[in-house]
DSSP file (Angstrom, degrees, kcal/mol; ACC not computed):
  #  RESIDUE AA STRUCTURE BP1 BP2  ACC     N-H-->O    O-->H-N    N-H-->O    O-->H-N    TCO  KAPPA ALPHA  PHI   PSI    X-CA   Y-CA   Z-CA
    1    1 A X     >        0   0    0      0, 0.0     4,-1.9     0, 0.0     5,-0.2   0.000 360.0 360.0 360.0 -43.2  -11.2   -1.6    5.3
    2    2 A X  H  >  +     0   0    0      1,-0.2     4,-2.9     2,-0.2     7,-0.2   0.926 360.0  47.0 -66.4 -45.0   -8.1   -1.8    3.0
    3    3 A X  H  4 S+     0   0    0      1,-0.2    -1,-0.2     2,-0.2     6,-0.1   0.775 109.1  56.3 -69.3 -23.7   -9.0    1.4    1.1
    4    4 A X  H  4 S+     0   0    0      1,-0.2     3,-0.4     2,-0.1    -1,-0.2   0.921 116.7  34.6 -68.8 -43.9   -9.6    3.2    4.4
    5    5 A X  H  < S+     0   0    0     -4,-1.9     2,-0.3     1,-0.2    -2,-0.2   0.812 133.1  28.2 -80.6 -30.3   -6.2    2.3    5.7
    6    6 A X    ><  +     0   0    0     -4,-2.9     3,-2.0    -5,-0.2    -1,-0.2  -0.682  62.7 173.6-133.5  79.2   -4.4    2.6    2.4
    7    7 A X  T 3  S+     0   0    0     -3,-0.4    -1,-0.1    -2,-0.3    -4,-0.1   0.656  77.9  62.8 -65.5 -11.9   -6.1    5.0    0.0
    8    8 A X  T 3  S+     0   0    0      2,-0.1     2,-0.3    93,-0.0    -1,-0.3   0.550  83.6  98.3 -85.8  -7.2   -3.4    4.8   -2.6
    9    9 A X    <   -     0   0    0     -3,-2.0     2,-0.6    -7,-0.2    -3,-0.1  -0.621  67.3-141.3 -86.5 140.3   -4.0    1.0   -3.1
   10   10 A X        -     0   0    0     -2,-0.3     2,-0.5     2,-0.0    -2,-0.1  -0.885  12.7-153.0 -99.7 122.1   -6.1   -0.1   -6.1
   11   11 A X        -     0   0    0     -2,-0.6     2,-0.5     2,-0.0    -2,-0.0  -0.843  10.6-169.4 -97.7 127.7   -8.4   -3.0   -5.3
   12   12 A X        -     0   0    0     -2,-0.5     2,-0.4     2,-0.0    -2,-0.0  -0.972   2.2-163.3-122.0 126.5   -9.3   -5.2   -8.3
   13   13 A X        -     0   0    0     -2,-0.5     2,-0.8     0, 0.0    -2,-0.0  -0.877  23.0-124.1-108.6 140.0  -12.1   -7.8   -8.1
   14   14 A X        -     0   0    0     -2,-0.4     2,-0.1     1,-0.0    -2,-0.0  -0.726  35.5-132.2 -78.3 113.6  -12.5  -10.7  -10.5
   15   15 A X    >   -     0   0    0     -2,-0.8     3,-1.6     1,-0.1     4,-0.2  -0.420   4.6-137.2 -73.4 143.1  -16.0  -10.2  -11.7
   16   16 A X  G >  S+     0   0    0      1,-0.3     3,-2.1     2,-0.2    -1,-0.1   0.794 101.1  72.3 -64.3 -26.5  -18.3  -13.2  -11.9
   17   17 A X  G 3  S+     0   0    0      1,-0.3    -1,-0.3     7,-0.0     4,-0.1   0.672  82.6  70.5 -65.7 -14.0  -19.5  -12.0  -15.2
   18   18 A X  G <  S+     0   0    0     -3,-1.6     2,-0.3     2,-0.1    -1,-0.3   0.653  88.7  78.0 -74.1 -13.2  -16.2  -13.1  -16.7
   19   19 A X  S <  S-     0   0    0     -3,-2.1     2,-0.1    -4,-0.2     0, 0.0  -0.721  83.3-125.0 -94.8 145.3  -17.2  -16.7  -16.2
   20   20 A X     >  -     0   0    0     -2,-0.3     4,-2.3     1,-0.1     3,-0.3  -0.426  36.0 -99.7 -78.7 167.2  -19.5  -18.5  -18.5
   21   21 A X  H  > S+     0   0    0      1,-0.2     4,-1.2     2,-0.2    -1,-0.1   0.779 122.0  53.2 -62.6 -26.2  -22.6  -20.1  -16.9
   22   22 A X  H  > S+     0   0    0      2,-0.2     4,-0.9     1,-0.2    -1,-0.2   0.899 110.4  46.1 -75.3 -39.6  -21.1  -23.6  -16.9
   23   23 A X  H >4 S+     0   0    0     -3,-0.3     3,-0.6     1,-0.2     4,-0.4   0.883 108.4  57.7 -68.1 -36.1  -17.9  -22.4  -15.1
   24   24 A X  H >< S+     0   0    0     -4,-2.3     3,-0.9     1,-0.2    -1,-0.2   0.876 105.1  50.8 -62.9 -36.5  -20.1  -20.5  -12.6
   25   25 A X  H 3< S+     0   0    0     -4,-1.2    -1,-0.2     1,-0.2    -2,-0.2   0.755 109.3  51.3 -71.6 -23.3  -21.9  -23.6  -11.6
   26   26 A X  T << S+     0   0    0     -4,-0.9    -1,-0.2    -3,-0.6    -2,-0.2   0.348  79.2 131.9 -96.0   5.2  -18.7  -25.5  -11.0
   27   27 A X    <   -     0   0    0     -3,-0.9    -3,-0.0    -4,-0.4    -4,-0.0  -0.256  46.9-154.5 -58.6 144.7  -17.1  -22.9   -8.8
   28   28 A X        -     0   0    0      2,-0.0    -1,-0.1     0, 0.0    -3,-0.0   0.314  44.3-103.8-105.7   6.0  -15.6  -24.3   -5.6
   29   29 A X        +     0   0    0      1,-0.2     2,-0.1    24,-0.0    -2,-0.1   0.806  58.4 171.1  80.3  28.3  -15.9  -21.1   -3.5
   30   30 A X        -     0   0    0     22,-0.1     2,-0.3    21,-0.0    -1,-0.2  -0.386  13.2-172.1 -72.9 152.6  -12.3  -20.2   -3.6
   31   31 A X        +     0   0    0     -2,-0.1    21,-3.1     2,-0.0     2,-0.4  -0.931   6.6 176.6-149.1 120.2  -11.2  -16.7   -2.3
   32   32 A X  E     -A   51   0A   0     -2,-0.3     2,-0.5    19,-0.2    19,-0.2  -0.986  16.9-158.8-132.9 137.0   -7.8  -15.4   -2.8
   33   33 A X  E     +A   50   0A   0     17,-2.8    16,-2.9    -2,-0.4    17,-1.7  -0.959  19.5 175.6-114.7 121.9   -6.2  -12.1   -1.9
   34   34 A X  E     -A   48   0A   0     -2,-0.5     2,-0.4    14,-0.3    14,-0.2  -0.888  17.5-151.1-122.1 154.5   -3.0  -11.1   -3.7
   35   35 A X  E     -A   47   0A   0     12,-2.6    12,-2.4    -2,-0.3     2,-0.4  -0.990   6.9-169.2-124.2 135.9   -0.9   -8.0   -3.7
   36   36 A X  E     -A   46   0A   0     -2,-0.4     2,-0.5    10,-0.2    10,-0.2  -0.981  10.3-153.0-125.9 117.8    1.2   -6.7   -6.6
   37   37 A X  E     -A   45   0A   0      8,-3.0     8,-1.7    -2,-0.4     2,-0.4  -0.791  11.9-176.8 -93.1 126.4    3.7   -4.0   -6.0
   38   38 A X        +     0   0    0     -2,-0.5     2,-0.5     6,-0.2     6,-0.1  -0.729  17.2 167.0-121.1  78.1    4.4   -1.8   -9.0
   39   39 A X    >   -     0   0    0     -2,-0.4     3,-2.3     4,-0.2    -2,-0.0  -0.818  42.1-108.3 -99.6 125.9    7.1    0.5   -7.6
   40   40 A X  T 3  S+     0   0    0     -2,-0.5     3,-0.1     1,-0.3    -1,-0.1  -0.242 103.3  17.3 -57.0 133.4    9.1    2.6  -10.1
   41   41 A X  T 3  S+     0   0    0      1,-0.2     2,-0.3    -3,-0.0    -1,-0.3   0.387 111.8  86.4  87.4  -3.5   12.6    1.4  -10.5
   42   42 A X  S <  S-     0   0    0     -3,-2.3    -1,-0.2     3,-0.0    -3,-0.1  -0.928  84.2-102.1-127.2 150.7   12.0   -2.0   -8.9
   43   43 A X        -     0   0    0     -2,-0.3    -4,-0.2     1,-0.1    -6,-0.1  -0.400  52.4 -90.8 -66.7 148.2   10.7   -5.3  -10.5
   44   44 A X        -     0   0    0     -6,-0.1     2,-0.5    -8,-0.1    -6,-0.2  -0.341  41.4-153.2 -60.0 138.9    7.0   -6.0   -9.8
   45   45 A X  E     -A   37   0A   0     -8,-1.7    -8,-3.0    -3,-0.1     2,-0.4  -0.965  10.5-171.3-119.0 129.4    6.5   -8.1   -6.7
   46   46 A X  E     +A   36   0A   0     -2,-0.5     2,-0.3   -10,-0.2   -10,-0.2  -0.956   7.8 172.1-120.0 138.6    3.5  -10.4   -6.3
   47   47 A X  E     -A   35   0A   0    -12,-2.4   -12,-2.6    -2,-0.4     2,-0.6  -0.994  31.6-129.4-146.1 139.3    2.5  -12.2   -3.1
   48   48 A X  E     -A   34   0A   0     -2,-0.3   -14,-0.3   -14,-0.2     3,-0.1  -0.801  22.0-176.0 -85.6 121.5   -0.6  -14.2   -2.1
   49   49 A X  E     -     0   0A   0    -16,-2.9     2,-0.3    -2,-0.6   -15,-0.2   0.778  68.4  -0.1 -88.1 -30.8   -1.8  -12.8    1.2
   50   50 A X  E     -A   33   0A   0    -17,-1.7   -17,-2.8     9,-0.1     2,-0.4  -0.958  54.0-169.5-160.1 140.8   -4.5  -15.3    1.8
   51   51 A X  E  >  -A   32   0A   0     -2,-0.3     4,-2.8   -19,-0.2     5,-0.3  -0.987  11.4-158.9-130.5 121.9   -6.0  -18.4    0.0
   52   52 A X  H  > S+     0   0    0    -21,-3.1     4,-2.0    -2,-0.4     5,-0.2   0.829  96.1  56.1 -67.1 -32.5   -9.3  -19.9    1.2
   53   53 A X  H  4 S+     0   0    0    -22,-0.3    -1,-0.2     2,-0.2   -21,-0.1   0.906 115.0  36.9 -67.6 -38.8   -8.4  -23.1   -0.5
   54   54 A X  H  4 S+     0   0    0      1,-0.1    -2,-0.2     3,-0.1    -1,-0.2   0.920 125.4  37.9 -78.1 -45.0   -5.1  -23.4    1.4
   55   55 A X  H  < S-     0   0    0     -4,-2.8    -3,-0.2     2,-0.2    -2,-0.2   0.717  91.9-141.0 -82.1 -22.0   -6.3  -22.0    4.7
   56   56 A X  S  < S+     0   0    0     -4,-2.0     2,-0.3    -5,-0.3    -3,-0.1   0.768  72.5  72.6  65.3  27.6   -9.7  -23.6    4.7
   57   57 A X  S    S-     0   0    0     -6,-0.2    -1,-0.2    -5,-0.2    -2,-0.2  -0.977  90.3 -86.9-160.0 164.2  -11.2  -20.4    6.3
   58   58 A X        -     0   0    0     -2,-0.3     2,-0.1     1,-0.1    -7,-0.1  -0.403  56.8 -95.8 -70.9 153.7  -12.1  -16.8    5.4
   59   59 A X        -     0   0    0     -2,-0.1     2,-0.7     1,-0.1    -1,-0.1  -0.387  26.8-122.9 -74.5 151.0   -9.3  -14.3    5.8
   60   60 A X     >  -     0   0    0      1,-0.2     4,-2.2    -2,-0.1     3,-0.5  -0.849  18.8-146.4 -89.6 115.5   -9.0  -12.2    9.0
   61   61 A X  H  > S+     0   0    0     -2,-0.7     4,-2.4     1,-0.2     5,-0.2   0.867  97.0  52.0 -54.2 -41.8   -9.1   -8.5    7.8
   62   62 A X  H  > S+     0   0    0      1,-0.2     4,-2.3     2,-0.2    -1,-0.2   0.885 108.8  51.4 -62.2 -38.2   -6.6   -7.3   10.5
   63   63 A X  H  > S+     0   0    0     -3,-0.5     4,-2.3     2,-0.2    -1,-0.2   0.909 109.5  50.2 -63.7 -41.8   -4.2  -10.0    9.4
   64   64 A X  H  X S+     0   0    0     -4,-2.2     4,-2.4     2,-0.2    -2,-0.2   0.932 110.3  49.9 -62.8 -44.4   -4.5   -8.9    5.8
   65   65 A X  H  X S+     0   0    0     -4,-2.4     4,-2.4     1,-0.2    -2,-0.2   0.917 109.9  51.2 -61.7 -42.0   -3.8   -5.3    6.8
   66   66 A X  H  X S+     0   0    0     -4,-2.3     4,-1.8     1,-0.2    -1,-0.2   0.906 110.5  48.9 -59.4 -43.2   -0.7   -6.4    8.8
   67   67 A X  H  X S+     0   0    0     -4,-2.3     4,-1.8     1,-0.2    -1,-0.2   0.879 108.9  52.4 -66.7 -36.9    0.6   -8.2    5.8
   68   68 A X  H  X S+     0   0    0     -4,-2.4     4,-2.5     1,-0.2    -2,-0.2   0.924 106.6  53.8 -63.3 -42.9    0.0   -5.2    3.5
   69   69 A X  H  < S+     0   0    0     -4,-2.4    -1,-0.2     1,-0.2    -2,-0.2   0.913 110.2  47.2 -57.7 -42.0    1.9   -3.1    5.9
   70   70 A X  H  < S+     0   0    0     -4,-1.8    -1,-0.2     1,-0.2    -2,-0.2   0.843 114.7  46.9 -66.1 -33.7    4.9   -5.5    5.7
   71   71 A X  H  < S+     0   0    0     -4,-1.8    -2,-0.2    -5,-0.1    -1,-0.2   0.800  95.0  86.6 -81.7 -29.5    4.7   -5.7    1.9
   72   72 A X  S  < S-     0   0    0     -4,-2.5   -35,-0.0    -5,-0.1     0, 0.0  -0.396  88.1-100.5 -76.3 147.9    4.5   -1.9    1.2
   73   73 A X        -     0   0    0     -2,-0.1     2,-0.3     1,-0.1    -1,-0.1  -0.277  36.4-144.6 -64.9 152.6    7.6    0.2    0.8
   74   74 A X        -     0   0    0     -4,-0.1     2,-0.3     2,-0.0    -1,-0.1  -0.876  14.1-171.6-119.5 152.1    8.6    2.3    3.8
   75   75 A X        -     0   0    0     -2,-0.3     2,-0.5     2,-0.0     0, 0.0  -0.987  18.5-135.6-140.0 145.6   10.3    5.7    4.0
   76   76 A X        -     0   0    0     -2,-0.3     2,-0.5     2,-0.0    -2,-0.0  -0.895  21.1-173.3-102.3 133.6   11.7    7.6    6.9
   77   77 A X        -     0   0    0     -2,-0.5     2,-0.5     2,-0.0    -2,-0.0  -0.986   5.7-163.2-129.3 120.8   10.7   11.3    7.1
   78   78 A X        -     0   0    0     -2,-0.5     2,-0.4     2,-0.0    -2,-0.0  -0.916   9.0-173.4-107.0 129.1   12.3   13.5    9.7
   79   79 A X        -     0   0    0     -2,-0.5     2,-0.5     2,-0.0    -2,-0.0  -0.982   9.5-173.5-125.3 130.3   10.6   16.8   10.4
   80   80 A X        -     0   0    0     -2,-0.4     2,-0.6    12,-0.0    12,-0.1  -0.981   9.9-162.0-123.4 118.3   11.9   19.6   12.5
   81   81 A X  E     -B   91   0B   0     10,-0.5    10,-3.4    -2,-0.5     2,-0.3  -0.881   8.3-158.7-106.0 125.4    9.5   22.5   13.1
   82   82 A X  E     -B   90   0B   0     -2,-0.6     8,-0.3     8,-0.3     5,-0.1  -0.691  24.8-101.2-101.9 153.4   11.0   25.7   14.4
   83   83 A X  E >   -B   86   0B   0      6,-2.6     3,-2.0     3,-0.6     6,-0.1  -0.430  55.6 -86.7 -64.8 145.8    9.4   28.6   16.2
   84   84 A X  T 3  S+     0   0    0      1,-0.3    -1,-0.1    -2,-0.1     5,-0.0  -0.301 110.6   1.6 -59.1 133.5    8.7   31.5   13.9
   85   85 A X  T 3  S+     0   0    0     -3,-0.1     2,-0.3     1,-0.1    -1,-0.3   0.671 116.5  89.0  63.8  20.1   11.7   33.9   13.6
   86   86 A X  E <   +B   83   0B   0     -3,-2.0    -3,-0.6     3,-0.1     3,-0.5  -0.745  45.9 177.3-147.8  97.2   13.8   31.6   15.9
   87   87 A X  E    S+     0   0B   0     -2,-0.3    -1,-0.1     1,-0.2    -3,-0.1   0.543  79.7  62.5 -78.4  -5.2   15.8   28.9   14.1
   88   88 A X  E    S+     0   0B   0      1,-0.1     2,-0.7    -5,-0.1    -1,-0.2   0.787  94.4  63.9 -88.7 -30.1   17.4   27.8   17.4
   89   89 A X  E     -     0   0B   0     -3,-0.5    -6,-2.6    -6,-0.1     2,-0.3  -0.850  66.5-177.4-100.0 113.9   14.2   26.8   19.2
   90   90 A X  E     -B   82   0B   0     -2,-0.7     2,-0.5    -8,-0.3    -8,-0.3  -0.799  32.9-106.0-109.6 156.8   12.4   23.9   17.6
   91   91 A X  E     -B   81   0B   0    -10,-3.4   -10,-0.5    -2,-0.3     3,-0.3  -0.658  39.9-157.2 -82.1 124.8    9.1   22.4   18.7
   92   92 A X        +     0   0    0     -2,-0.5   -12,-0.0     1,-0.2    -1,-0.0  -0.595  62.8  26.4-102.1 162.7    9.6   19.0   20.4
   93   93 A X  S    S+     0   0    0     -2,-0.2     2,-0.4     1,-0.2    -1,-0.2   0.901  78.9 155.0  51.9  50.5    7.3   16.0   20.9
   94   94 A X        -     0   0    0     -3,-0.3     2,-0.5     2,-0.0    -1,-0.2  -0.907  34.3-147.6-107.7 132.2    5.1   16.8   17.9
   95   95 A X        -     0   0    0     -2,-0.4     2,-0.5     2,-0.0     0, 0.0  -0.868  14.3-171.8-101.0 130.4    3.2   14.1   16.1
   96   96 A X        -     0   0    0     -2,-0.5     2,-0.5   -17,-0.0   -17,-0.0  -0.981   5.8-160.5-121.5 128.8    2.7   14.5   12.3
   97   97 A X        -     0   0    0     -2,-0.5     2,-0.5     2,-0.0    -2,-0.0  -0.940   4.2-159.2-111.0 127.7    0.4   12.3   10.3
   98   98 A X        -     0   0    0     -2,-0.5     2,-0.5     2,-0.0    -2,-0.0  -0.888   6.1-169.9-104.0 132.6    0.8   12.0    6.6
   99   99 A X        -     0   0    0     -2,-0.5     2,-0.1   -93,-0.0   -93,-0.1  -0.978  17.0-136.1-123.4 119.0   -2.0   10.8    4.5
  100  100 A X        -     0   0    0     -2,-0.5     2,-0.4     1,-0.0   -93,-0.2  -0.454  19.5-142.4 -71.7 147.5   -1.5    9.9    0.8
  101  101 A X        -     0   0    0     -2,-0.1     2,-0.5   -93,-0.1    -1,-0.0  -0.919  14.8-171.2-115.7 133.7   -4.2   11.2   -1.5
  102  102 A X        -     0   0    0     -2,-0.4     2,-0.4   -93,-0.0   -93,-0.0  -0.988  24.6-127.4-125.9 129.7   -5.6    9.3   -4.5
  103  103 A X        -     0   0    0     -2,-0.5     2,-0.3   -95,-0.0     3,-0.0  -0.574  26.8-136.7 -75.4 129.6   -7.9   11.0   -7.0
  104  104 A X        -     0   0    0     -2,-0.4     2,-0.1     1,-0.1    -1,-0.0  -0.641  21.6-105.4 -88.4 142.7  -11.0    8.9   -7.4
  105  105 A X              0   0    0     -2,-0.3    -1,-0.1     1,-0.1     0, 0.0  -0.403 360.0 360.0 -63.6 140.9  -12.5    8.3  -10.9
  106  106 A X              0   0    0     -2,-0.1    -1,-0.1    -3,-0.0    -2,-0.0   0.417 360.0 360.0-108.1 360.0  -15.6   10.4  -11.4
């Protein structure tokens, strides 16, 4: 769901294989979602979006998406589209959707 809404985001999972077999048996079932912003020219920002240990429940995916929207940087883009060969008449009430593209590893 997150990658569908935000294709430029990189999702990193902590693999269970990083735990030794004794640690794996002692796991308490924690589940945490964090976001780390690495925006050029700004210090890294880290925020915990959900902690199962704190909340005592699984995260609501829509709530996570809403929190990501609040955390990610925003930009205003104004577009004015003119009729061909007529710079005085522009097209009004036009909706433009921008979709960032991220090249996937092959």
